[in-house]
matplotlib code that plots the C-alpha trace (Angstrom):
import matplotlib.pyplot as plt

x = [-70.4, -70.4, -69.3, -66.0, -65.7, -68.7, -68.8, -71.2, -72.0, -73.9, -75.5, -77.6, -77.1, -76.2, -73.1, -73.8, -71.8, -73.5, -72.6, -69.1, -68.6, -69.9, -67.4, -64.5, -62.3, -63.3, -61.0, -63.6, -66.0, -65.2, -67.5, -67.8, -70.0, -70.6, -72.5, -72.9, -69.8, -70.1, -69.7, -73.1, -75.1, -76.0, -74.3, -71.1, -69.0, -67.6, -64.5, -61.9, -59.4, -61.8, -60.4, -61.2, -59.1, -57.0, -57.4, -60.0, -57.8, -58.0, -61.3, -63.4, -63.6, -65.6, -66.2, -67.7, -69.5, -70.0, -73.4, -74.2, -72.4, -74.3, -74.1, -70.7, -69.1, -70.5, -69.3, -65.8, -65.8, -67.1, -64.5, -61.8, -62.7, -65.3, -64.3, -60.6, -61.3, -63.6, -61.2, -58.6, -60.9, -62.9, -66.0, -68.0, -71.2, -72.4, -74.9, -76.3, -77.8, -79.8, -81.1, -82.6, -82.3, -79.4, -81.8, -81.9, -85.7, -85.2, -85.4, -83.4, -80.3, -77.7, -76.7, -77.9, -78.2, -80.7, -82.8, -80.5, -77.5, -79.0, -79.6, -76.0, -74.7, -76.8, -75.8, -72.1, -72.8, -74.5, -71.4, -69.2, -71.4, -71.1, -67.3, -66.5, -69.4, -70.9, -73.8, -74.6, -76.1, -78.6, -80.2, -82.0, -84.0, -83.6, -85.9, -85.8, -88.0, -89.3, -92.6, -92.8, -89.5, -89.4, -91.7, -89.8, -86.4, -87.4, -89.0, -85.9, -83.7, -85.7, -85.9, -82.2, -81.8, -84.6, -83.1, -79.5, -77.8, -75.7, -75.9]
y = [104.0, 100.2, 97.6, 95.8, 93.9, 92.0, 90.4, 87.7, 86.8, 83.6, 83.3, 80.2, 77.2, 75.2, 75.9, 77.6, 75.1, 76.2, 79.9, 79.0, 76.9, 79.6, 82.2, 80.1, 81.0, 84.7, 87.2, 90.0, 88.1, 87.4, 84.6, 84.3, 81.6, 80.9, 77.7, 74.6, 72.4, 70.1, 67.0, 67.8, 69.4, 69.0, 69.4, 68.4, 71.2, 74.4, 73.4, 76.0, 74.7, 75.5, 78.9, 79.1, 78.1, 79.4, 83.3, 83.1, 81.4, 83.3, 84.9, 82.2, 82.0, 79.4, 79.5, 76.2, 76.4, 73.4, 72.4, 74.2, 77.4, 80.7, 84.4, 84.8, 82.3, 84.1, 87.4, 86.0, 84.3, 87.4, 89.6, 87.1, 86.1, 88.3, 91.9, 91.6, 89.9, 92.7, 95.4, 93.8, 93.1, 96.4, 95.3, 97.8, 96.0, 93.4, 90.7, 88.8, 85.4, 85.4, 82.2, 82.1, 78.4, 78.9, 80.2, 78.4, 77.7, 76.1, 72.4, 71.9, 73.3, 72.6, 76.3, 78.4, 82.0, 84.2, 86.9, 89.5, 87.6, 87.7, 91.5, 92.0, 90.2, 92.3, 95.5, 94.6, 93.8, 97.2, 98.8, 97.0, 98.2, 101.7, 101.5, 99.8, 99.8, 103.2, 101.5, 99.3, 96.2, 93.6, 91.0, 87.9, 86.2, 82.4, 81.4, 79.1, 76.5, 78.0, 79.4, 81.0, 83.0, 83.6, 86.6, 88.2, 87.5, 88.7, 91.9, 92.7, 92.1, 94.4, 97.1, 97.1, 97.6, 100.3, 102.2, 101.9, 105.2, 103.9, 106.7]
z = [104.1, 103.7, 106.1, 105.3, 108.5, 109.8, 113.3, 114.1, 117.7, 118.2, 121.6, 121.0, 123.3, 120.2, 118.2, 114.9, 112.8, 109.5, 110.1, 111.1, 108.0, 105.7, 106.9, 108.2, 105.2, 105.2, 106.9, 106.6, 109.0, 112.6, 114.0, 117.7, 119.3, 123.0, 123.5, 125.6, 125.3, 122.2, 124.4, 125.9, 123.0, 119.4, 116.9, 118.6, 117.1, 118.3, 120.1, 121.1, 118.5, 115.6, 114.5, 110.9, 107.9, 105.0, 104.9, 107.7, 110.2, 113.5, 112.6, 114.3, 118.1, 120.0, 123.8, 124.9, 128.2, 130.6, 131.9, 135.1, 134.3, 134.2, 134.6, 136.2, 133.9, 130.8, 132.1, 132.5, 129.1, 127.3, 129.0, 128.2, 124.6, 122.9, 124.0, 123.3, 119.9, 118.9, 120.2, 117.8, 114.8, 115.0, 113.2, 111.0, 111.8, 114.3, 113.7, 116.7, 116.5, 119.7, 121.2, 124.6, 125.1, 127.6, 130.2, 133.6, 133.1, 129.7, 129.9, 126.7, 128.3, 131.0, 131.0, 133.9, 132.5, 134.2, 132.5, 134.0, 132.6, 129.1, 129.5, 130.6, 127.6, 125.2, 126.9, 126.4, 122.7, 122.3, 123.9, 121.3, 118.5, 119.8, 120.2, 116.9, 114.5, 114.8, 116.5, 113.6, 115.0, 113.7, 116.0, 114.8, 117.5, 117.3, 120.1, 123.1, 124.6, 127.9, 126.9, 130.4, 129.9, 126.1, 126.1, 128.9, 127.4, 123.9, 125.4, 127.4, 124.4, 122.1, 124.8, 125.1, 121.4, 121.3, 124.2, 123.1, 122.4, 119.5, 117.0]

ax = plt.figure().add_subplot(projection="3d")
ax.plot(x, y, z, "-o")
ax.set_aspect("equal")
plt.show()
């Protein structure tokens, strides 16, 4: 059976302005981005009032995060914004754009996510895939800049996906 409703979750420190623009008029794609506030990070887009346009209005959700925020803030924002949106949209498939540049040890970021924080986020996304998308999830690793943390973060991420009971 095909997927009629795709959900994209963008976890990179930077707002995915290109992805948002591609799908902003499409009501069959829900785009969610949690990223460092556009006043503090390139490309300067991804404000809360950006919600899509035309038929896709309401199918874009941005959660800008202020520098210095970390695990507890992300937990709060995902419970407030992402989980209810997906419970309403009920995606058939989830695509995750996973950037690790929001890690506290990443010099390119003002965000203070820990390794455990990234794992918690991915575990919640797997739960959403299990609840709404019959476990159908694709993850694209976008990277990060902390060469000391990147192997650990990528390994944890892949292990969560490999060990997920989504079928």
